[in-house]
Backbone as a printed PyTorch tensor [residue, N CA C, xyz], in Angstrom:
tensor([[[  0.8270,  -1.0440,  -0.0770],
         [ -0.0260,  -0.0280,   0.1060],
         [  0.8920,   1.2060,   0.0040]],

        [[  0.5160,   2.1180,  -0.7280],
         [  1.3330,   3.3280,  -0.9270],
         [  1.0890,   4.4770,   0.2660]],

        [[  2.0020,   5.0400,   0.6830],
         [  1.8050,   6.1400,   1.6820],
         [  1.6970,   7.4450,   1.1310]],

        [[  0.5840,   8.1310,   1.2390],
         [  0.3910,   9.4140,   0.6520],
         [  0.5610,  10.5110,   1.5390]],

        [[  1.3460,  11.4510,   1.1990],
         [  1.5200,  12.6460,   2.2900],
         [  0.7870,  13.8340,   1.6580]],

        [[ -0.1750,  14.4670,   2.4370],
         [ -0.9000,  15.4150,   2.0080],
         [ -0.3050,  16.7680,   2.4790]],

        [[ -0.2710,  17.7570,   1.8400],
         [  0.1690,  19.1340,   2.1030],
         [ -1.0150,  19.9370,   2.5650]],

        [[ -0.9530,  20.6560,   3.5690],
         [ -2.0550,  21.5030,   4.1260],
         [ -2.2520,  22.7200,   2.9650]],

        [[ -3.3620,  23.0290,   2.8930],
         [ -3.8610,  24.1710,   2.0180],
         [ -3.0800,  25.2900,   2.2030]],

        [[ -2.8780,  25.8400,   3.5200],
         [ -2.2130,  26.8290,   3.8270],
         [ -0.6150,  26.8960,   3.3090]],

        [[ -0.0710,  25.7510,   3.5000],
         [  1.1940,  25.4730,   2.9960],
         [  1.3510,  25.6010,   1.4880]],

        [[  0.4360,  24.9240,   0.7720],
         [  0.4250,  25.0390,  -0.5960],
         [  0.2540,  26.2650,  -1.1310]],

        [[ -0.5860,  27.1540,  -0.4940],
         [ -0.7820,  28.5540,  -0.9140],
         [  0.5460,  29.2930,  -0.6670]],

        [[  1.1840,  29.1630,   0.4610],
         [  2.3890,  29.8440,   0.7790],
         [  3.6010,  29.3700,  -0.2500]],

        [[  3.5170,  28.2120,  -0.7190],
         [  4.4820,  27.7470,  -1.6710],
         [  4.1120,  28.4000,  -2.9990]],

        [[  2.7400,  28.4670,  -3.4140],
         [  2.5620,  29.2810,  -4.6150],
         [  2.9780,  30.5880,  -4.5270]],

        [[  2.6630,  31.1870,  -3.5060],
         [  3.0320,  32.6950,  -3.1430],
         [  4.4290,  32.8290,  -3.4120]],

        [[  5.3780,  32.1410,  -2.8820],
         [  6.7560,  32.1990,  -3.0400],
         [  7.1610,  31.8590,  -4.4100]],

        [[  6.6810,  30.9710,  -5.1230],
         [  6.8360,  30.7120,  -6.4220],
         [  6.6760,  32.0160,  -7.1790]],

        [[  5.4280,  32.6430,  -6.9550],
         [  5.0180,  33.7760,  -7.8630],
         [  5.9140,  34.9670,  -7.6130]],

        [[  6.4520,  35.0530,  -6.2870],
         [  7.3990,  36.2410,  -6.0540],
         [  8.6400,  36.0020,  -6.5800]],

        [[  9.2590,  34.7520,  -6.7490],
         [ 10.4410,  34.3570,  -7.2200],
         [ 10.2430,  34.6310,  -8.8160]],

        [[  9.3260,  34.2100,  -9.3060],
         [  9.1650,  34.3810, -10.8360],
         [  8.9510,  35.9530, -11.1690]],

        [[  8.2790,  36.8260, -10.2550],
         [  8.3340,  38.1660, -10.3940],
         [  9.7800,  38.7290, -10.3570]],

        [[ 10.5000,  38.4740,  -9.2510],
         [ 11.8580,  38.9190,  -9.1020],
         [ 12.7430,  38.7050, -10.3390]],

        [[ 12.5840,  37.4590, -10.6550],
         [ 13.5470,  37.1010, -11.9710],
         [ 13.1800,  37.8700, -13.1960]],

        [[ 11.7940,  37.9150, -13.4320],
         [ 11.3170,  38.7670, -14.6120],
         [ 11.6740,  40.0440, -14.3740]],

        [[ 11.5170,  40.8320, -13.2380],
         [ 11.7450,  42.0180, -12.9000],
         [ 13.2960,  42.5250, -13.2480]],

        [[ 14.1790,  41.7010, -12.8470],
         [ 15.5640,  41.9590, -13.0260],
         [ 15.8150,  41.6730, -14.6040]],

        [[ 15.4210,  40.8040, -15.1070],
         [ 15.5460,  40.6450, -16.6260],
         [ 15.0910,  41.8050, -17.3920]],

        [[ 13.8110,  42.1960, -17.1870],
         [ 13.2840,  43.2970, -17.8770],
         [ 13.9680,  44.6670, -17.6640]],

        [[ 14.3230,  44.7560, -16.2790],
         [ 15.1390,  46.0480, -15.9440],
         [ 16.4990,  45.8740, -16.5420]],

        [[ 17.1740,  44.9890, -16.6030],
         [ 18.5440,  45.0440, -17.3910],
         [ 18.2580,  45.4730, -18.9360]],

        [[ 17.2610,  44.8250, -19.5300],
         [ 16.9300,  45.2360, -20.7660],
         [ 16.5410,  46.8150, -20.9290]],

        [[ 15.7150,  47.0820, -20.0830],
         [ 15.4680,  48.7520, -20.0640],
         [ 16.4130,  49.6100, -19.8140]],

        [[ 17.3710,  49.1950, -18.7990],
         [ 18.5310,  50.0010, -18.5870],
         [ 19.4810,  50.0920, -19.6580]],

        [[ 19.6940,  48.9300, -20.4390],
         [ 20.4970,  48.8970, -21.6060],
         [ 19.9380,  49.8440, -22.7700]],

        [[ 18.6480,  49.6690, -22.9150],
         [ 17.8650,  50.5500, -24.0140],
         [ 17.9620,  51.9910, -23.5770]],

        [[ 17.9190,  52.1090, -22.3190],
         [ 17.8770,  53.7000, -21.9130],
         [ 19.2610,  54.1690, -22.2040]],

        [[ 20.4590,  53.5490, -21.8070],
         [ 21.6640,  53.9860, -22.2310],
         [ 22.0050,  54.1230, -23.6240]],

        [[ 21.3700,  53.2880, -24.5360],
         [ 21.3670,  53.5050, -25.8950],
         [ 20.3860,  54.3700, -26.6040]],

        [[ 19.6590,  55.1100, -25.5680],
         [ 18.6610,  56.0250, -26.1430],
         [ 17.5430,  55.6020, -27.0140]],

        [[ 17.2380,  54.2860, -26.7410],
         [ 16.1260,  53.7330, -27.4820],
         [ 14.7740,  53.8050, -26.7330]],

        [[ 13.5600,  53.8320, -27.5680],
         [ 12.3650,  53.8670, -26.8870],
         [ 11.8460,  52.3460, -26.4480]],

        [[ 12.4090,  52.0260, -25.2920],
         [ 12.0390,  50.7630, -24.8500],
         [ 10.5730,  50.5310, -24.3040]],

        [[ 10.0650,  51.6030, -23.8250],
         [  8.6550,  51.5040, -23.4400],
         [  7.4710,  51.0650, -24.3310]],

        [[  7.8080,  51.2170, -25.7190],
         [  7.0840,  50.6990, -26.6040],
         [  7.1060,  49.1200, -26.8330]],

        [[  8.1550,  48.5760, -26.1840],
         [  8.2620,  47.1170, -26.3170],
         [  7.5400,  46.3680, -25.2920]],

        [[  7.2400,  47.0170, -24.1900],
         [  6.6040,  46.5290, -23.0270],
         [  5.0920,  46.9970, -22.9960]],

        [[  4.1930,  46.0540, -23.3660],
         [  2.7050,  46.3240, -23.0290],
         [  2.4450,  46.9890, -21.7100]],

        [[  1.6920,  48.1220, -21.7970],
         [  1.2760,  48.5810, -20.5000],
         [  2.2160,  49.6450, -19.9570]],

        [[  3.3880,  49.6340, -20.3240],
         [  4.5260,  50.6210, -19.9660],
         [  4.3900,  51.8660, -20.8120]],

        [[  3.7780,  51.9650, -21.7200],
         [  3.9700,  53.1980, -22.6980],
         [  3.6870,  54.5870, -21.9720]],

        [[  2.6430,  54.4280, -21.1090],
         [  2.3220,  55.8100, -20.3100],
         [  3.0600,  56.1390, -19.0790]],

        [[  3.9460,  55.1510, -18.7270],
         [  4.8230,  55.4890, -17.3370],
         [  5.8860,  56.3120, -17.7080]],

        [[  6.1700,  57.2570, -16.6930],
         [  7.1500,  58.2640, -16.9460],
         [  8.5300,  57.7030, -16.1980]],

        [[  8.5300,  56.8950, -15.1250],
         [  9.7300,  56.4260, -14.5140],
         [ 10.1840,  55.1050, -15.0180]],

        [[ 11.4120,  54.8500, -15.0330],
         [ 12.0010,  53.6880, -15.2780],
         [ 11.5500,  52.4630, -14.6410]],

        [[ 11.3770,  52.5820, -13.1750],
         [ 11.0220,  51.4140, -12.3120],
         [  9.5890,  51.0510, -12.5300]],

        [[  8.6380,  52.2760, -12.5160],
         [  7.1970,  51.9390, -12.6850],
         [  7.0210,  51.3630, -14.1440]],

        [[  7.5450,  51.7910, -15.1840],
         [  7.5110,  51.2060, -16.6070],
         [  7.9000,  49.7010, -16.5920]],

        [[  8.9660,  49.3540, -15.8120],
         [  9.5020,  48.0190, -15.8530],
         [  8.5240,  47.2090, -14.9610]],

        [[  7.9750,  47.6120, -13.8640],
         [  7.0670,  46.8890, -13.0320],
         [  5.6250,  46.6010, -13.7940]],

        [[  5.2370,  47.7310, -14.5760],
         [  4.0550,  47.5270, -15.3650],
         [  4.1570,  46.4530, -16.3630]],

        [[  5.2620,  46.3860, -17.1640],
         [  5.5790,  45.4630, -18.2210],
         [  5.6810,  44.0870, -17.5900]],

        [[  6.2900,  44.0580, -16.3630],
         [  6.2260,  42.6690, -15.7550],
         [  4.8720,  42.0590, -15.2240]],

        [[  4.1750,  43.0830, -14.7460],
         [  2.7890,  42.5570, -14.2800],
         [  1.9860,  42.1000, -15.5530]],

        [[  2.2060,  42.8760, -16.6620],
         [  1.3750,  42.5160, -17.9080],
         [  1.9620,  41.0620, -18.3460]],

        [[  3.2550,  40.9230, -18.2760],
         [  3.7600,  39.6070, -18.6320],
         [  3.3080,  38.4050, -17.6970]],

        [[  3.3070,  38.7980, -16.4960],
         [  2.8340,  37.7870, -15.3680],
         [  1.2800,  37.4240, -15.7060]],

        [[  0.5910,  38.3480, -15.9870],
         [ -0.9200,  38.2420, -16.1860],
         [ -1.1250,  37.1790, -17.4490]],

        [[ -0.1910,  37.2460, -18.3700],
         [ -0.3270,  36.2520, -19.5150],
         [  0.0200,  34.7530, -19.1060]],

        [[  0.5170,  34.6260, -17.9850],
         [  0.9810,  33.2500, -17.5430],
         [ -0.1380,  32.4050, -16.8260]],

        [[ -1.1240,  33.2840, -16.4940],
         [ -2.4170,  32.5870, -15.8120],
         [ -3.2600,  31.9980, -16.7670]]])
């Protein structure tokens, strides 16, 4: 007979939350590096990120682009 271990719902939700945060962090750093490189080269990088077109600051534009990317994963 097989032994099955169950994960409590709260622990599973916490794990999902940590996974989401880790994915957000990795995506944020990746997009930030692209945005910084494009900013240094005087390119219009905000047009590359959906949702970031109207943002004035670099960090807000990157955050908006990452949130848009993350919403497509669901």
